[in-house]
N, C-alpha and C positions, 0 to 999 in steps of 0.2 A: 299167366305171363303178362298179359296186357295190363292187369290191375297193378302188378308190381312196378311195371314201367311207368304207369301213370303216377304212382306214389313217389317214385324217385324223381320224376319230373316236377311234381309239386314241391318236394323238399328242396330241390335245386333252385327252383324259382324263388322260394322264400329266403333262402340264403343269399341269393343275389340281391334281393330287395333290402334285406337288413344291411348288407355291406354298403349299398348305395346311400342308405340313410345315415350311416356312421360317417361316411365320407362327407356328406352334406353338412352335418353338424360340426365337424372339425373345420370345414371351410368357413362356416359362419363365425365360429369363435376366432378364427385367424383374422377375419375382416374386422370384427369388433376390436381386437387388440391393436391392429394397425391404425384403425380410425382413432381410437383413444390416444395412442402414442402421438399421432400427428396433431390432434387437438391440444393435448397437454403441452407439447413443445411450442405450439403457436401462442397459447395463453401465457406461458412463461416469458416468451419473447415480448409479449405485450404488457408485461408487469402485472399480470392478473393471476398471480399464484394463489390468491385467496379462493379461486373457484375450485370446488370439489367436483370431479368428473365421474360419471357412471354410464355404462352402456347396457342396453337390454335388446339384443338382436340388432336391428337397424336403428333403434331409438337411442339418442344421446341425451343423457339426463345431467343438467347443470344445477348445482346447489352451492351454498356458501353465502357469507355476508359481505356485500360490497361496501367499501368505505363511503361511497356516495353514488348517486344515480348515474352520473357520467361514467364512472368506472364500470358499473353494471352493464350499461348499454354498449360500452366498448368491448367488453368480454363477449357478449352475445353476437356482436358483429363479426368478431374473429371466428367464432364457432360456425356461424352461418356461411362464412366464406368456404368452409371445408365440407360441410354436409348440407343437405337440403333442409330448409328451415322446418319442413313438415316432420322431420325426424328429430327435432330439438325439443326437449321438454325443459322449460325454464322454471326452476324451483328456487332461484336466488332471491335474496332480500337485501335491503339497504340499511346500513347502520344508522341508528337514530342519532341525529345531530345534537351537540351540546346545547342546552338551553341558553338563551341570551342572558348575560349577567345583569344584575340590577345596576342601574346607573349610579355613579358615585356623585351624589348630590353634595355640593359645596358652594359656599358663597363668601365673597370678600366684600365687606362694607368699608369703603375708604372715605374719611371725612377730613377736610382741611377748612375749618370754619364753615362757611355756607356752601362749599363745593362738595358734592357727594358723587362717588363713583360706585357702580354696582357691577361686579364681575363674578361669573360662575354659572353653574347648572342647578336649576331649582325645579321642584315638581310643578306641574300645571295647576294642581288643585290647591297648593299651599305655597305659592311662590310670589309672582309679581303682585297679585292682589293684596296679599298680607303685607308685603314690603311697602307698597304705595300707601296703604292705610297707616302704617307705622310712621312713615316719613311725614305724612300730612299731620298726624297728631303732634309731631315734634316741630312742626313749622319748617320742614326742610324739603318741601316738594319742589322748590325752585332750584335751578342749577344742578340737576341730576344727570349724570352721564350713565346711560343704561347699556351695559354690554352683557346682559343676561341671556342664557339659553334655557329652554324648558323641555321637560320630557314627560310624556303621558304615562306615568308609572305610579303605583301606589306610594303614598307618603311613608317613608321609613320611620320606625320608632325613634323617638327623641328629636326628630327634625323640628316639629312645631315648637317645643319648649326652647330649643336652641335659637331658632329664628326670632321668636318674640323677645328673648333676653338680649340677643344681639342688637335688636332695634332699640331697646331701652338703653343699652350702653352707648349706642351711637348718639342718642339724644343728649347724654350726659357729658361726653368727652368731645371737645371742639376739634381736637387733632388726634386721630386714632386710625389704626387699621384693625378691623374686627373680622376674624376668620370663623365662619359658622359651618359646622358639620353636625350630622345627627348625634346628639348627646354630648357635643364638645364645642367649647368657645375658646378662642385664643385672642388676646388683646395686646397690641403694641401701641404705646402712647407715651407722651411726654408731659410731665407736670411742671408747673412753674417753680416749685421749690421742693425740698425734701419733705417738708411738712405736708404740702399738698399731695405728694405721692403717697404718703402713709394714709392720708384721709381717703383718697380715691380707692386704694386697695381695700381698706376696711369696708367701705360702703359697698363695693362690688361683690365682695365675698359674702356680705350680709344679704344681698339681693339675689344671689345665685339660686336657681331652682335646684331641688335635691337631685334631679335626674341628669343634671348637666355638669360636666367636668369643666373647670375654669383654669386657664393658664394665663398669668399676667406677666407682662414685661413692660413695666412703666418706669421710665427713667426721669431723673430730675437733674438739671444742669448743676454742676459743682460750683460753689461760690468761689470767688477770687479772694484769697486770704492775704491781707497785707497789714503789718509785716508778717511774712511767713516765718514762724518762730517755734522753737522748742526751748523750754527752760526747765532744767531738772535739778533738784536739790537732794543731796545725799548727806544725812546727818544721823549719827548714832546708829548706824546700820540699817536705817529705814530711808527709802527713797520716795520721792513724789514729783509729779509734774506740776509746775506752776502754770505752764501753758504748753500746748502740744498741737502742732499742725502736721498733716501728712497728705500726700497727693493721692493715695489709694488705700483701699483696705489692706492690700498686701504690705504696704509700707507700715501701716499701723501694727500689723502682726510682727514685722521685723523689729520695729522699735520696741514693742512689748517684750519680745524675747530678750533683747539686750537689757531692758530696764529691770526685768526680774532677776538678772544676775547682779544688780546693784540695788537691791532692797525694795523693789516695787512689789506691793501686795495687790493682787487683783489685775484687772485689765487697764491699759492706758486709755484715758479719756481724751482722744485726739479728734480734732475737726478734720474732715476730709475735704479738700478743695484744691483749687488751682493757685499757682504762684510760687512753687518751689524753684529756687534758682539753679538747681542741678538735678539731673535724673538720679544722682547718687545721694540724694538727701537722707534717706533712711540709713544708708551705710555711714554717712558722716555723723549722724546722731549716735549710731552704735559705737563708733570710735570714741566720741566724746564721753559717753557713759562708761566705756571701758577705762578711760583715763581716770575718772572719778573712783572706779573700783581700785585702781592701782594706788591712788593717793589715800584711799580709806575715807574719803569724804569730800565735801566741797560743792561746787555749783558749776554746771555747764549750760551755757546759753548759746543758741544758734539763731541769729536774727538775720534773715536774708543771707548775705554773704559774710557777715561778721560773726566770728566764733570767739567766745570768751570762756576761758577755763580759770575758775577761782579755786584756789587751794583751801583746804580746811584750816581751822585755827591751829597755830603751832607748826605748820608744815615748814620744813627746811627749804631755803631758797634753792639749794642744789637739787633736791627731789622734785620740786615744782618745775625747775628749769629742765630737768631730764625728761619728765613726763610730757611737758609742753613741747619739747623738741620732737619727741616721738609722735605726738598727736599731730603736730604741724606737718610732718612728713607723710602721715597717713591720710590726712584730709585731701579731697580733690583740690586742684589748683585754684578753683574759683573762690574758695573760702580763705579769708585772712584771719589768723589766730592771734589773740592776745592772752597772755597769762597774767593773772592778778593774784597777788598775795593778800590775805586778809590783813587789815591794819594791825601793825605790831603793837602789842599791849605789854605794859610792865606794871608790876604791883608796887605801889608806894608803901611807905612805912605804916600808914594807917590801914592798909589792906585794900584800898580802892584801886581799880584798874584804870590806867591812864594810857592814852594813845601815845606811842613813842616810836615813830618811824626812824629808820636809819638808812644811810648809804655809806658803804665802806669800799675802799680801794687800797690794795697793797702792792707796792713796787718792790720786787726782790732785787738783789744785787746783780742778777744776770739780765736786768732790764725788762723782765716780764711783769705784766700788771694783771691782777685779778680783781674784778669789780663785782660787788654783791649788794644786796639791799633793794630799796624801793625807788622807782621812778614813776612819774605821774601818768604817762600814757606811752603808746607805741612810738609816737613822734619824738618825744624827749629821749626815749631809750635809744632810738636810732641816732639822734644827734650826739648823745654822749659817746656812743660806740664809735662813730665816725671821728669825733674830736680826739678821743684817746688813741685811735689807730693812727691819726696824723702825727700825734706827739711821740708815740712809742713804737709805732710800726704795727701793721695789721696783724701779722702772725704772732705778735707778742701780747695781745690783749685777749683775756678770757672774760666774757660777759655773762655773769650769773644773776643779773638783776631781774626783778619782777615788777609788775605794774601794780600800783596802789593809787586808785583815782582820788582818794581822800587826802592826799598830801597837801601841805599848806602852800599858799601862793608864793611864787618866787623860788620854789625848790629846784627846778632845773638849772637856773642861773647860779645858785650856790654850789651845785654839784660841778658845773663846768669850771668855775673859779677854783674849786678845790683840786680838780684834776690838773688844771694848768699849774697850780702851785706844786703839786706832787711831781710834775715833770722837771722841776728845778732841782730835784734831789737825786742822789745816787741810789738810795733805797729808803723806803719809809712807808707810813700808813696814814690814810685819810679817813676821817669820819665826819659825816654831815648829819646834824640833827636839826629839829626845828629852831633850836636856840643857839647853835654854835657850829662852827667849822673848825675841826681840830686836825693838826698836822704834826706828826712826829717822824724823826728819821735822821739820816746823815746826808750832809751836803757835799758837793764836790769842791767847795772852797770855804774859806773862813767867813765870807760875806753872805753865804747862802741863807742863813737865818734871817738876817736883816732884809735881804731881797724878798724872801717869801712873806715876811711880816708886812712889808710895804705893799706887796701885791694884794694880799688878803684885806689889809686895812682899806685900800682904795675901793674894794668891791663889796665887802660885808661889814665894814666899820669895826666896832669893838667886839663883834660876836665871833672872834677868831682866837684860837689858841695855837701857838707855834712853839715847838720844842725841837729845833734842828741842831744837831751836833756836827762837829767837823773832825774827822779822823784823817790826819795828814797822810799817813801811810796808805790807808784804804783809798783816799782820794787820789793819790798818785797812781796807784794801780788802776783805778777806774779811768784816769786820764789816758794812761797808756793803752788800755783796752779800747777807749773811745777813739784814740788815734789809729789803732789798728783796724777798726771797723771801716772807716772810709777807704783805707788802702785795699781792704777786701772787696769793697764795692767797685773800686777802680779796676781790679782784676776781673771781676764779673762783667763789667762793661766792656773790657777788652775782649773777653771771650765772646760776648754777644756780637760785637762789631766784626770780629774775625769770621763769624758764621754768616753774617748778612749786613750789608751797609745801608746807610740812610740815603735814599735816592731822591733827586729833585727833577722837576720838568726842565728841559733844556733852556738855559738862559733865564731861569726863574727861581724864586725862593719858595715855590709851592712844593710841599713834600708829596711825593707820589703815594697813592693809597697802599701800594704794595709794601711800603716801609712802615706802616702803622704797627705791625707786629714787632719790629725792632724797637720802635719808640716805647711801646708798652713793656717790653722786656727790660729795657733800661730803667723805666720808672719803677718796676718791681725791685730791681737791684738797689735803687736809691732809697727805698723804704727801709733797708737794713742799716742805713747809716745816717740817722737824723742829726742835724746840725753840721753836716759836712758841707763843703763849698767846692764847686767845680766851675771852671771856665770852659765854655763851649766855643771853640775856635773854628772859623770857616776858612777854607783854603781853595784856591783855583789853580788851573794850569797857567802857562805863560801866554796862551793865545788871547788876543784882545788887549785893550789899553789897560794901563796900571790902575787908573781911577775907576774904570768900570769893573775891573776884577775885584778891587777892594770893596766897593759898594755891594756887589753880588755876594761876596763871601760873608760880609757882615749881615746882610739880609737873611742869608741861609742859616747862619748861627743863631740869629734872633728868632727865626721861625722854630728851630728845634727847641730853644729855651722856653718859648711861650707854650709850645705843645707839652713839654715835660712839666711845666708849672701847673698845668691843669690836671695832670695825672699823678705827679709825685707828691710826697708829703710837703706841707707848707714850710716846714723848718729847714728844708734843703735850700742852700743858697746857690743860685745859678746865674752866671753872667755870660754875656755874649760878646765876641770880638771878631772882626774880620781881618784877615792877614793878606788877602789877595793872593798873588803868586810869589810873595817874598820868601817863603820858606818851603821850597820844593824838597821832596824826599826821594825823587826819581828823576830820570832824564826826560826833559820836556821835548826832546827831539823824536821820541817814539810815542806811538799811540798807547802802548802799555804804560809808559812812564807818565804820560799826561793823565791817564785814568787814575793812577795811584796818587797823583798830586791833587786831584779833585777830591777833597775829603773833609770830614768833620772830625775835630779832635776834642776829647774830654780830658782836661787837665785838672788834677786834684790840687786845690789850693791848700797849702800846708797851714796848720794852726800856728800861733805866734812862736812856739818853740822851733828852733832850727830843724829843718827837714827838707829833703829834696822832693821836688814835685814829681808826681807820677804822671807820665804822659801816655795817652792812648790815642793811636792814630787809626783813622778809618777812611776808606774811599767814600765819596759822596756822590758818585755817579757822573753823568755827562755834564759838561760845563753849561 
């Protein structure tokens, strides 16, 4: 019994020990877990999530790669605040830092004659010493501004070749910026001329080391071209430039595109330089070449601001005039255009070609004139146009004349005399040649032929042929029409003055500027009735003395007449008369009546045949 009791006691004691050990192991694991959780939370809060945490009993094991030493030490400090540092096993490491990059060696050599500037980063072993030696060889050691920095680093491949070539270039170019990098050279410089630029580029490319890339930016000042001109000739479907100037390469391209449409073969040989009178130079040339294409030939010249379009042989005046008008509208305002017809040639009986210019003008029975043929230059063309407009009315003249600079001396005078003689007729035709002035047609009276003959004989002598007939019935109808025209003018003037009066400064004959529009409108109306006669009468109200009023009214009427004579056709007859207050048309006892009495009247003076005068009244403003 005693042995069994002892055995049970031993078994009970072993079971109790085993149970105690199990409980102790569980407690240890719980401590490890709690410690690990607290350390992990603290490391995360300290942005040290890179740490890998392990526990072995009471030992805390740290591993992982810290981004740097500071981060590693910070993580260790966090852990040691929670556990005894004797329990911490540090197995952490630090990430290897990136290696320091090679320095970017670069050098800029700046030269302005004898002034040298050095800027950049160069190697210690092949930097300042090499540069100083190169400058000394070129005689450029004086006046050097040194802003270089150096780095103790191996010389990179290509640096030595680039530096030595850069120093050679520096010695050759008196004004340059030379950028040196390993295996690369960039040069910015200015040459004295285009030829010098080409020479420099060729020499530097020939001297370039094989291992060095070379980028050149060498400019040459553009020459000033005077006169700045383009002359293009288009004949038999083939075009060519007699001369060509352009302000840029882009302009050359634009001109070439336009010229190839007008028979150019190949590229235009244009000088590029300064001096174009307009930024639209190339566009102006293109418009001129397009005009040649439309004419089928000819010559276009643009010299500074003067443009000349010459038609091809045999071109009709109407076609040349039409194309010239279109070109004139297309050219920028800075350019002045002249159209020239080639000299008119005729074939004589023997077959030889003879120069035979002509000027023609036709007057139709409705009073309209059409002029064609040749005039010597733009000035004479404008003079003939103005003279014809004064004789026949501006809106009745069509001018299809062209310019022929080869006309004989005295040609404009012969044309003007012929136009003046044509104005004496009811209808007719004028032809001017180098040998003769010929006029045919119908006159307004039986004396017209003799009158025209006398006019031409006085101006051109025996070189005139006149054949003017008189048709009494047609002449009578023309006279009636002529008499009706001034009456229409009087009605137009009445309408103008009804819409706005001629105003004067108080007590003065000075026309107010606001009345200039009324004056010009009346002048336009007068152009429709050449050879008409009007009396311009001035009137005042009854205030003031009679003599003063008469003088003021006459001065105002005279001022209106003088102003209209400058603006109206010269064949209009205008007379001025002052009536003072003698002819009131309203009551001088009221302000409104006095205002109506202060007026200018236009009175149509009837021709010799009996007719009543048409009277137009108008207020002339304050007395």
